[in-house]
KEMARDO-968952 format. One record per residue: residue in three letters; x negated, y negated, z of N, C-alpha, C, CB in turn. Coordinates in steps of 0.001 Angstrom, whole numbers, plus 500000, padded with zeros to 6 digits. Glycine has a CB too. Layout:
# KEMARDO-968952
ALAXYZXYZXYZXYZ;...
***
This chain:
# KEMARDO-968952
MET193691245235275983193687243842276428195095243458276879193191242892275293;THR195191242926278070196501242572278621196963241248278046196452242499280159;PRO198154241210277429198644239954276840198859238888277909199954240196276073;THR198601237668277525198787236545278458200271236270278648198065235269277944;ALA200673236212279883202090235982280174202481234550279802202390236251281670;THR203640234434279170204152233108278804204741232439280032205215233207277676;PRO204255231267280368204796230597281556206270230289281374204022229304281850;PRO207052230414282450208484230132282339208721228682281941209198230439283661;GLN209693228487281054210015227147280578210768226379281650210840227212279284;VAL210253225222281990210874224394283016211978223555282385209822223487283712;ARG213177223742282882214294222963282351214267221563282949215647223658282650;PRO214326220538282126214272219175282648215464218876283542214216218172281506;ASN215222218058284548216281217663285473216872216330285014215739217559286935;TYR218130216375284605218781215186284061219695214505285080219578215556282825;THR219634214910286333220580214393287323220488212878287472220338215055288667;ILE219273212367287709219105210921287927219485210126286676217649210603288330;PRO218968210504285480219393209761284283220903209772284071218718210335283060;LEU221557210908284346223005210967284166223734210079285165223491212401284298;ILE223213209979286384223806209082287378223696207635286908223119209258288755;ILE222534207295286325222328205932285813223299205626284683220880205749285326;ILE223440206569283728224367206364282617225805206303283128224217207487281570;GLY226111207138284126227444207088284730227726205729285349227587208175285786;ALA226699205125285979226860203788286560227131202756285464225600203391287368;LEU226472202927284310226702202012283192228135202118282682225716202301282054;PHE228626203347282537229997203527282070231001202985283088230275205009281794;PHE230634203034284371231469202436285407231552200928285190230913202758286818;ILE230397200305284903230362198865284631231191198533283394228906198382284443;PHE231057199386282327231852199172281109233327199068281457231623200315280094;GLY233805200047282222235220200093282554235656198918283407235538201373283263;PHE234795198524284352235156197445285271235355196139284514234079197273286352;VAL234371195764283676234452194461283010235456194466281861233080194053282490;THR235755195647281293236714195710280189238145195615280693236528196998279394;TRP238478196406281706239874196485282130240311195339283029240107197772282837;VAL239342194580283563239737193394284332240374192346283419238518192792285063;ASN240212192501282096240805191547281150242314191441281302240469191945279728;SER242971192550281647244431192500281780244848191546282888244994193899282055;VAL244088191533283986244363190594285073244046189172284629243547190960286333;LEU242918189003283920242532187661283472243555187073282505241157187702282809;ILE244125187915281637245130187429280688246321186831281431245599188571279761;ALA246817187568282424247954187065283200247558185870284054248526188170284086;PHE246361185923284637245894184839285510245689183537284740244590185240286198;PHE245007183601283598244771182395282805246067181849282213243774182686281689;LYS247007182725281913248300182277281358248994181327282324249218183489281055;GLN248956181676283624249614180812284596248711179650285019250032181623285819;ALA247396179863285075246491178803285524246399177666284517245105179372285781;PHE246457177995283213246333176981282165247657176711281443245286177411281160;ASN248755177332281924250067177179281274249987177513279786250597175743281462;LEU249446178691279472249216179096278090250416179823277517247986179977277997;SER250506179828276170251436180724275496250883182139275581251663180297274011;THR251702183129275189251223184514275201250069184704274231252359185478274854;VAL250168184080273056249069184150272087247806183540272679249447183426270774;GLY247946182409273330246791181738273928246116182573275000247209180421274515;SER246914183220275849246322184042276902245666185296276331247384184431277928;ASN246200185813275221245618187003274603244304186719273881246600187603273634;LEU243904185448273821242573185118273308241481185699274208242407183593273191;VAL241833186053275431240886186751276314240418188040275648241535187059277697;ALA241376188832275171241024190087274503240297189820273195242278190930274244;PHE240720188778272473240072188451271202238598188099271409240800187286270516;ALA238323187191272344236944186757272587236065187922273022236910185657273649;PHE236640188831273784235880189964274311235588190997273227236640190619275462;PHE236617191393272473236465192514271549235926192126270176237776193191271381;ILE236036190852269791235531190468268467234017190603268410235945189026268125;SER233369190578269568231915190724269610231477192091269079231404190529271042;TYR232339193101269213231995194424268695231827194389267178233070195448269084;THR232683193623266506232575193506265052231320192747264654233809192812264479;LEU231053191654265357229922190805264998228579191424265357230053189470265671;MET228548192261266411227264192731266933226967194203266678227214192484268387;ALA227892194951266077227693196391265913226410196708265145228888197005265196;ILE226252196129263961225065196389263146223833195671263693225315195961261703;PRO223927194383264099222757193735264723222248194468265963223102192309265099;SER223148195095266736222709195833267925221791196988267552223917196358268704;SER222120197686266483221279198790266038219893198294265649221930199516264861;ALA219840197158264942218553196583264543217759196140265771218765195390263587;LEU218448195550266751217783195104267972217167196275268736218770194362268866;LEU217917197374268822217447198529269584216249199205268930218568199530269749;LYS216132199078267612214958199625266935213692198891267367215127199539265412;LYS213839197597267696212682196801268106212390196943269597212908195335267766;THR213437196983270417213239196979271873213128198367272469214365196252272538;GLY213677199375271789213832200673272416215143200707273180212647200982273348;PHE215640201898273447216964202017274047216989201541275496217436203450273974;LYS215972201909276270215984201542277687215874200030277863214839202242278432;ASN214932199387277171214808197932277247216043197246276671213551197464276505;GLY216641197862275652217854197304275057219010197289276040218243198091273823;MET219151198374276816220217198416277818219994197363278892220301199807278455;SER218742197187279308218422196164280307218754194778279772216936196238280707;LEU218420194528278502218730193242277879220235193028277780218096193156276490;GLY220978194081277426222429193987277346223055193593278675223007195299276879;LEU222550194154279763223052193819281092222765192361281437222431194739282142;LEU221594191869281038221246190471281318222135189514280517219759190211280991;VAL222460189869279265223374189042278469224751189021279130223477189576277007;MET225197190172279614226473190225280337226423189332281573226811191677280742;ALA225270189332282270225130188504283474225248187027283140223788188777284160;VAL224701186612282010224853185219281573226331184905281347224036184953280276;GLY227049185861280726228476185675280483229274185535281763229014186823279682;THR229003186394282752229733186305284022229374185034284770229439187526284899;LEU228115184589284658227695183364285347228391182135284769226174183194285253;ILE228696182154283480229392181028282841230774180806283450229522181271281332;PHE231347181841284080232654181682284717232615180615285816233123183019285300;VAL231434180405286424231340179426287510231529178002286994229990179547288219;PRO230723177528286006230997176176285482232341176074284774229898175761284524;ALA232817177183284199234130177144283548235224176857284565234417178472282823;ALA235117177476285760236108177230286810235978175808287348235948178249287955;LYS234728175347287538234506174003288085235035172922287153233020173777288344;SER234892173158285837235315172146284861236720172389284319234337172106283711;VAL237389173441284828238746173803284393238786173909282862239792172751284899;SER237866174701282310237724174807280857238031176223280381236308174402280425;TYR239180176409279762239528177720279197238580178117278068240970177708278682;PRO238208177188277146237256177568276096235930178075276655236997176388275186;LEU235463177510277772234206177974278363234363179376278951233731176995279449;PHE235527179664279515235793181037279955235707182009278769237189181130280626;LEU236255181603277628236227182459276440234798182677275947237078181846275322;VAL233951181644276064232533181804275712231887182852276621231777180444275827;GLY232189182771277916231663183759278850232106185165278499232092183425280255;LEU233380185323278156233900186635277777233245187147276503235411186572277594;PHE232994186242275559232338186621274314230919187127274586232304185429273340;LEU230188186453275462228833186899275806228854188229276548228127185843276657;ILE229839188412277434229975189708278107230193190803277069231147189684279128;GLY231043190505276072231300191479275012230058191788274195232390190977274102;ILE229228190771273915227988190996273164227060191918273939227281189659272864;GLY226862191615275222226016192478276049226546193891276121225894191914277442;LEU227864194007276215228483195321276295228319196099274987229961195182276640;THR228352195405273855228152196074272569226757196677272488228372195093271409;VAL225749195902272928224377196426272956224294197638273884223379195327273414;LEU224922197526275039224906198625276004225562199875275447225602198208277285;GLN226718199714274822227446200850274268226627201533273176228806200399273711;THR226020200715272299225229201272271209224033202043271732224766200170270274;ALA223450201558272834222251202195273383222564203391274266221454201193274169;SER223639203316275053223875204333276071224586205576275553224669203745277178;ASN225409205419274504226151206579274013225260207751273596227000206168272849;PRO224079207515272947223238208664272598222789209495273794222034208189271859;TYR222662208860274966222211209593276135223203210669276558221970208641277278;ALA224474210425276313225478211432276657225240212724275886226888210902276373;THR224601212594274715224314213769273889223003214434274275224276213381272426;ILE221953213638274525220626214223274729220348214663276158219588213245274316;LEU221089214118277139220811214462278528221514215757278919221243213325279455;GLY221055216837278336221629218151278603221859218899277313222933218025279377;PRO222358220136277416222603220937276220223611220267275289223099222323276611;ARG223332220304273982224210219659273005225612220249273036223627219786271604;GLU225721221571273320227033222211273281227957221734274405226871223712273360;SER227382221100275431228230220577276515228322219057276480227691221025277873;ALA227908218450275358227911216988275253229324216416275382227294216554273922;ALA230306217085274755231681216582274814232186216526276250232608217461273967;GLN231788217515277036232201217531278433231593216345279188231793218857279097;ARG230313216054278916229671214921279580230344213610279176228167214877279242;ILE230679213475277898231350212258277420232695212084278130231556212313275878;SER233407213182278337234698213110279023234528212666280474235407214470278971;PHE233507213213281143233273212812282531232874211336282617232182213693283166;LEU232089210867281643231733209451281614232975208595281366230669209182280530;GLY233898209118280551235158208424280325235977208312281605235963209137279255;ILE235939209345282430236640209304283711236044208220284611236571210680284409;ALA234700208118284637234044207061285419234491205690284928232502207186285329;ASN234632205564283616235068204312283009236460203919283477235043204425281496;LYS237385204876283461238777204572283823238929204372285330239711205697283349;LEU238174205104286148238213204878287594237768203460287925237324205899288328;ALA236725202994287211236263201620287413237357200627287035234989201349286589;GLY238091200937285966239189200070285565240255199962286640239804200573284287;ILE240586201085287255241581201092288334241100200242289506241866202538288803;ILE239818200400289864239257199625290976239270198131290652237817200090291288;SER238952197780289392238950196362289001240346195770289120238428196194287559;GLN241375196567288800242755196083288923243111195827290381243740197093288310;ILE242703196728291251243019196587292670242332195352293249242596197848293447;ILE241032195184292924240270194061293478240747192730292894238767194248293206;PHE240735192617291568241042191334290948242539191050290923240491191295289541;GLY243364192093290824244799191876290905245187191325292268245551193172290625;GLY244621191926293320244911191450294662244382190052294924244341192393295666;LEU243257189723294274242633188426294501243280187299293698241174188505294164;LEU243628187585292444244064186528291532245563186470291292243385186694290234;LEU246269187581291497247676187621291102248623187877292267247877188679290061;THR248365187276293408249338187316294493250340186192294275248643187188295888;SER251479186312294920252522185300294720252041183916295126253777185664295511;GLY251158183853296109250637182559296546249741181897295531249892182718297819;ASN249280182685294520248393182120293499249119181726292232247314183099293162;ALA250426181782292258251196181515291039251307180019290777252595182134291142;VAL250136179376290724250086177949290450249058177696289358249746177142291731;ALA249195176549288696248262176202287632247181175278288170248998175543286451;GLY246039175244287452245033174243287737243795174740288437245622173200288534;ALA242951173764288850241617174040289363241636174841290656240879172753289582;ALA242634174610291505242660175297292796242680176808292631243868174853293603;SER243495177309291699243555178749291495242295179271290812244782179111290673;LEU241684178465289917240496178911289188239303179120290107240139177909288111;GLU239258178421291234238163178585292180238052180021292678238345177644293354;LYS239155180749292587239161182115293114238309183082292286240581182627293178;VAL237925182693291054237095183584290245235611183390290528237371183358288769;VAL235246182297291227233828181954291372233064183009292162233683180600292053;SER233519183306293371232781184253294216232661185646293606233448184360295558;PRO233770186262293120233624187609292554232719187651291327234980188156292188;TYR232729186592290510231879186618289318230425186306289645232393185630288288;LEU230162185578290732228785185428291203228247186766291698228704184369292322;ILE229101187503292422228693188835292899228448189760291724229763189439293836;LEU229355189722290726229208190578289549227925190234288786230435190436288625;THR227586188935288709226340188518288066225137189145288773226220186979288065;GLY225136189096290108224038189684290872223920191177290646224220189408292345;VAL225057191872290602225052193317290371224447193641289006226483193885290470;LEU224832192873287986224331193120286630222825192886286540225058192223285623;VAL222331191838287201220893191550287180220113192662287874220601190194287855;VAL220591193102289036219926194189289758219926195467288923220615194439291115;LEU221067195773288307221164196980287488220232196896286272222619197198287028;ALA220082195694285707219155195512284587217728195851285006219224194067284059;GLY217340195411286216216002195740286722215832197221286980215722194975287992;LEU216856197852287528216787199291287807216658200094286511218033199747288591;ILE217414199694285482217324200381284193215922200212283604218393199841283211;ARG215396198983283676214085198691283073212988199563283659213727197219283266;PHE213048199840284967211988200605285616212450202010286016211488199857286842;SER213504202482285349214056203797285676213299204903284960215537203859285313;SER213725206136285227213104207315284604213830207752283347213064208467285588;LEU214688206879282810215410207248281595214423207538280461216391206126281184;PRO214573208687279798213702208972278658214050208088277476213804210443278258;GLU213072207754276667213333206975275461213949207875274411212040206320274926;VAL214913207356273683215597208132272652214946207851271312217112207801272609;SER214583208911270609214071208741269257215187209029268279212853209659268992;GLU215209208316267169216266208510266189216163209895265580216201207437265097;GLU217300210562265489217337211889264914217479211795263404218480212708265516;GLN216866212724262715217014212772261257218345213423260925215835213550260589;ASP219067212800260038220354213347259630220156214270258439221352212219259286;ASP220630215482258564220527216436257467221728216252256551220446217901257996;SER221479215909255314222571215679254377223078216991253823222125214764253242;PRO224352217329254029224902218541253449224807218489251932226356218739253889;ALA224703219671251321224495219748249873225609219087249083224367221186249448;ASP226850219132249606227960218645248796228164217139248884229216219336249205;VAL227307216414249614227467214966249650226238214248249099227742214506251071;THR225296214978248541224085214334248045224370213407246879223073215375247632;SER225484213592246183225821212729245049226438211404245495226779213451244113;HIS226812211279246769227425210048247256226367208949247344228096210275248635;THR226713207784246840225765206675246841226157205549247779225621206135245459;SER227360205610248373227776204582249323228701205184250362228469203413248601;VAL228722204517251527229523205020252631231015204921252319229198204255253910;GLY231379204039251380232779203892251004233336205058250235232952202672250207;GLN232476205994249836232926207170249092233399208296250009231809207674248203;PHE233447208036251309233912209041252270235270208622252820232886209226253427;PRO236365209143252259237701208751252748237904209051254229238775209460251944;ASN237339210168254706237537210503256120236942209439257036236915211865256434;LEU235866208768256594235278207689257394236098206408257257233818207433256967;VAL236377205979256039237089204716255815238452204737256507237264204452254303;LEU239178205834256319240480205966256975240318206103258488241242207178256413;GLY239208206718258900238928206855260329238669205513260996237738207766260541;VAL237979204613260296237748203263260829239080202546261022236826202444259884;ILE239984202680260040241307202054260156242086202665261325242106202217258835;ALA242005203991261457242697204669262566242142204217263904242568206196262435;LEU240809204034263978240197203578265225240616202140265527238659203685265147;PHE240696201305264487241196199938264619242600199953265236241213199225263238;CYS243462200822264712244834200955265235244825201451266674245658201917264356;TYR243964202436266958243920203025268299243496202002269358242961204216268317;VAL242384201288269102241889200349270104242904199232270319240524199766269679;GLY243524198763269229244571197762269376245708198258270245245099197359268024;ALA246135199503270016247226200082270805246830200234272272247635201444270229;GLU245587200657272523245148200841273907245084199505274640243776201531273947;VAL244537198481273996244444197169274635245838196591274874243605196204273773;ILE246738196755273910248113196272274087248791197001275245248928196460272786;ALA248623198321275320249264199099276381248722198735277759249073200587276129;GLY247425198393277832246830198099279134246826196633279505245445198600279166;ASP246535195767278539246294194361278861247530193479278822245291193812277929;THR248621193924278184249814193073278089250902193475279079250372193122276682;ILE250722194580279762251810195133280576252124194251281785251449196542281044;ILE251111193550282323251374192671283467252266191509283037250046192140284069;ASN251893190854281938252732189748281447254113190229281036252059189054280266;TYR254196191456280493255503192004280123256371192180281363255342193352279387;GLY255782192743282402256535192923283644257033191601284206255678193625284679;LYS256161190582284183256563189266284686257648188644283813255353188332284756;ALA257570188888282482258555188313281567259952188874281781258132188551280141;ILE260031190133282267261354190733282451261806190699283916261346192174281949;GLY261090189908284741261628189640286069260827190083287264262895190242286163;PHE259722190788287069258912191200288209257998190054288635258083192460287866;ASP257753189932289964256852188870290410255408189355290386257234188393291825;ASN254475188450290729253047188780290680252707189988291536252221187593291128;ASP253263190040292748252927191128293664253354192484293130253568190889295010;GLN254415192514292336254859193775291735254097194090290449256357193721291449;ALA253868193057289624253314193289288282251805193466288252253682192154287388;LYS251103192978289287249643192907289195248968194264289084249101192193290385;TYR249650195332289494249034196658289413249575197507288263249239197390290712;PHE250396196916287393250987197708286310249926198324285395251931196840285488;THR248820197614285166247778198178284309247173199438284914246685197148284061;THR247171199544286243246626200769286858247447201984286450246597200643288400;TYR248752201797286186249573202926285746249090203435284390251063202519285668;THR248766202482283474248210202879282181246902203626282369247995201654281284;LEU246064203133283273244764203762283512244903205140284141243913202879284403;TYR245874205312285028246115206642285595246506207623284489247221206584286679;GLY247328207139283525247695207990282398246492208364281560248724207303281535;LEU245614207393281267244387207677280529243513208673281286243607206381280268;LEU243421208481282597242601209361283432243128210796283383242573208851284890;ALA244437210949283505245035212286283440244793212919282082246540212220283728;GLY244867212115281019244617212641279678243195213115279499244928211601278647;TYR242232212374280051240828212791279974240603214115280704239916211705280564;VAL241156214205281910240980215430282704241574216632281978241634215275284096;LEU242776216447281427243419217544280699242619217911279456244857217164280309;GLY242032216907278814241215217168277639239999218020277951240779215876277024;ILE239371217763279108238222218568279524238614220026279670237642218043280843;VAL239819220246280200240282221609280452240713222319279168241437221588281440;LEU241398221599278278242065222245277142241274222238275836243367221585276908;ILE240418221216275615239745221081274317238307221555274430239790219615273818;PRO237819222471273595238552223120272494239053224520272845237667223203271270;ARG239063224852274141239420226223274530240833226584274119239269226399276027;VAL241772225642274318243182225937274088243700225270272822244011225496275278;ILE243350223990272637243799223272271435242595222620270759244879222197271792;SER242710222395269460241628221788268698241687220266268822241700222215267218;GLN240590219607268397240578218147268398241656217586267473239200217627267978;GLN241858218241266318242884217771265389244266217841266019242854218591264099;THR244537218930266741245841219092267395246038218038268473245972220500268004;SER244983217775269242245095216770270304245322215383269712243832216769271184;LEU244715215122268545244912213834267875246359213693267405243944213690266680;ARG246911214763266835248311214727266402249239214539267595248677216017265644;PHE248933215233268688249745215087269887249755213638270372249229216010270989;GLY248556213019270422248466211642270897249297210691270053247025211189270906;ALA249277210886268727250029210003267827251534210196267992249626210258266369;ILE251986211449268034253421211724268192253914211242269544253708213227268032;TYR253134211518270566253467211062271920253609209537271937252381211517272939;GLY252674208840271266252726207381271212253978206880270529251514206843270500;LEU254400207534269444255620207147268742256850207317269638255781207976267459;VAL256894208430270361258037208712271239258105207695272377257943210147271811;LEU256950207433273033256946206518274179257202205078273757255618206607274918;THR256712204693272572256994203343272079258490203169271840256207203060270781;THR259113204179271233260564204134271015261304204043272343261034205373270232;ALA260842204813273336261464204777274658261321203398275297260847205844275567;THR260180202747275075259979201387275596261034200438275041258567200873275246;LEU261353200593273767262272199676273085263731199899273461262117199817271595;VAL264084201124273840265503201432274085265855201476275573265857202763273448;THR264850201328276451265127201304277884264956199882278407264197202285278646;SER265157199692279695265043198357280274264433198435281663266414197670280330;GLY264074197254282197263561197175283558262278197963283764264598197661284513;PHE262158198544284965260936199269285308260738200496284429260966199683286768;THR261834201092283952261717202257283068260966201890281801263105202818282717;SER261263200718281245260580200263280045259104200001280320261247199004279502;VAL258806199374281457257413199140281855256671200465282004257352198341283177;LEU257335201431282625256708202738282833256422203432281510257599203624283702;CYS257290203256280545257055203857279219255803203273278560258280203637278305;VAL255603201947278726254374201330278221253162201929278921254407199797278421;ALA253249202054280254252129202590281025251813204032280640252433202508282513;LEU252855204833280415252653206252280096252028206452278717253979206997280167;LEU251973205392277912251257205488276644249801205893276874251324204152275887;GLY249264205525278045247875205852278348247564207328278228247538205392279721;PHE248499208180278624248267209624278585248063210111277154249439210370279231;GLY248869209582276229248743209991274835247561209355274130249995209660274097;LEU247115208183274622245971207514274014244656208219274344245911206067274473;ALA244605208884275488243344209472275969242653210397274971243602210232277225;PRO243354211330274311242632212246273419242265211673272061243443213456273210;ILE242724210455271737242534209937270380241081209539270119243448208737270144;TRP240472208769271020239093208304270814238112209460270607238645207465272005;PRO238041210441271531237051211515271339237327212388270127237000212382272561;ALA238578212447269660238896213271268488238595212539267188240363213690268516;LEU238771211222267172238566210452265946237105210446265495239041209029266149;TRP236194210277266425234783210112266057234213211293265278233962209897267295;PRO234330212527265788233745213634265015234417213859263676233811214901265811;LEU235733213596263585236428213773262307236002212708261297237950213722262515;ALA235806211478261773235411210394260875233966210534260397235592209057261568;LEU233105211092261248231685211213260901231336212556260264230841211013262135;ASN232333213410260071232080214746259542231440214702258157233375215534259486;ARG230310215376258000229614215566256729229151214259256089230509216297255772;LEU228833213260256915228305212021256360226812212101256062228571210884257308;GLY226120213037256697224698213190256449223924211918256709224469213637255044;ARG223162211450255696222294210290255872223078208996256077221384210146254677;PHE224400209041255888225232207853256115225806207816257535226372207810255096;THR225380208739258404225977208850259734225783207582260554225387210033260474;LYS224579207002260511224313205826261355225148204622260933222829205464261303;ILE225228204348259636226039203232259190227516203526259424225777202932257711;GLY227891204801259337229267205195259645229612204914261091229479206668259343;SER228670205203261994228889204928263417229046203431263661227726205482264258;ALA228223202626262976228315201172263133229672200656262654227181200475262359;LEU230166201219261553231480200800261046232585201175262029231759201438259669;LEU232464202332262671233460202731263659233450201781264851233208204171264125;ILE232248201373265270232161200411266370232829199089265973230680200171266769;MET232665198712264706233318197491264229234840197639264256232844197151262805;GLY235330198870264136236765199116264215237355198763265568237051200551263907;ILE236487198620266590236947198228267922237557196826267892235784198281268932;SER237322196098266792237919194757266657239442194800266658237433194093265375;GLY240028195987266515241475196110266685241925195593268035241906197552266520;GLY241042195726269043241341195205270371241300193695270443240386195770271360;ALA240694193064269425240647191603269376241822191021268611239349191141268747;LEU242135191621267462243109191025266540244552191427266833242767191411265128;LEU244780192712267113246156193182267261246871192612268492246164194683267331;PRO246181192392269635246880191725270747247354190317270403245976191660271954;LEU246653189621269474247129188304269050248446188424268293246077187608268174;VAL248549189468267468249805189727266758250911190021267770249647190915265760;HIS250585190831268763251554191154269811251991189892270548250959192170270802;GLY251029189016270846251367187771271528252279186893270695250111187012271877;TYR252016186828269401252872186037268510254292186604268494252287186010267076;LEU254407187915268384255729188540268359256450188356269691255608190032268028;THR255683188373270797256278188143272114256905186758272184255223188303273220;ASP256155185753271725256659184379271778257761184123270755255522183402271554;ALA257660184753269566258591184454268471259865185281268544257915184691267140;ILE259778186516269052260958187403269059261380187703270500260656188733268296;SER260667188640271151260932188939272556259801189800273098262305189654272732;PRO259564189754274423258487190558275008258651192055274741258422190318276502;LYS259904192528274755260113193964274532259914194338273073261511194373274981;MET260550193621272170260500193992270752259097193839270165261483193143269956;ALA258233193077270831256849192957270351256158194317270331256056191977271234;TYR256589195222271214255956196554271260256321197410270050256361197284272540;ALA257284196966269254257625197718268040256441197783267077258836197081267339;MET255490196846267189254329196869266305253455198098266548253506195604266492;LEU253640198773267689252878199992267961253313201144267058253034200394269424;LEU254542201098266545255047202206265724254205202430264467256494201943265328;PRO253921201393263652253061201643262492251628202012262879253040200422261600;LEU251152201552264036249798201902264470249701203402264758249402201086265723;PHE250632203903265555250636205343265843250990206142264594251630205667266978;GLY251807205558263723252154206232262471250923206473261609253180205414261694;PHE250033205463261517248827205641260714247896206670261358248096204298260536;ILE247795206646262688246961207640263372247486209045263093246926207372264900;LEU248812209205263061249398210507262752249065210919261316250926210473262959;TYR249126209976260386248734210267259003247287210757258953248909209013258110;TYR246407210080259666245002210477259660244833211866260271244150209451260424;ALA245581212146261332245456213423262039245985214596261232246182213355263356;THR246843214321260266247436215402259476246880215485258057248929215226259417;VAL246565214333257458246141214302256051244792213614255861247190213598255210;GLY244641212425256448243506211564256156242150212170256422243624210341256926;TYR242001212882257555240681213412257918240225214511256969240703213946259342;LYS241158215127256228240819216221255312240326215712253962242026217121255107;LYS240584214443253635240275213937252302238753213870252098240914212539252093;THR238288214470251002236864214457250674236534213538249513236400215847250356;SER237586213023248838237375212078247754238626211233247585237019212809246436;TRP238463210101246901239602209231246665240392209717245459239142207782246460;
***
């Protein structure tokens, strides 16, 4: 009897879903990195202090803390694809609020819009990140995440070029309603893009993600709470420090440049220098990790590099000092992808709550820029960057000692 031939296994085609997820990461980068332009723009339009203008970052990033766990609960009810569509619609409501905020010359209403954009983005991030893992072989997931990170940073560069050119030209260096009108048209367009993308996601071919069962390693079965994992708790603190450092390096550099004598036309693109550094770091990471260096080594490099560049920022002046802030981006790039696997290592059944806590650590981008703004106003724009030293110092501690701790 002739055995029945086994039909060849058809490998699923993930091209279209990956393009869709790539478009989402592009949107993430665009709406996140435009904050640096908005901080400088609102500072001059409303005659704000540095702390007041940095409330842009606070309103945007604090939503990650408030919505990290609720987003997971929401996605269990809606499913991932519907959840992403809903997240885009919430973001669209946030961008649309910019129109009445400009008409009424209301900074608090702008902050409400930014907060809603952040809420929608939190839902999107929680829903879309799993796709980077499932849309293709698991062993190449890190590579896909890196490429999505590149899409994110390219979008940030484009947002700086568009909004920097529109809002921060020398002719716009005035306060009041006249300058605020300039945000109406681009944010109406952005609202339309988000609504269209929400519809495309809703009726797309994206597969639904089912929750994976976490296999608890034998040596953690005695753990009864997530707080018993030092590598996670310390990892959340390290992530808090990292996001704060990244937002400070990217979002404050325009105001720093203006404070030390550069005009709008010169300073408006300074954040793109930080983004170019992040982009170069991502590309190098794809090439080197883990073939040449380990994630732990790249994390240590990022922390040491950050300490050196922060010191250089403090001891140099003029454009050299600005460039040192921008070059921090290169060292920041390997920290995010290295922190997550080290913090979640061997959590087993606590992995999901651990991930939610890490997302809450993104609140460093909300709180630490306020500290930087206070130091800028109270001491000096340059010396405010000294606060980065303990942040990178803690990341270095985690990269050398903290991630290895298995008990308190």
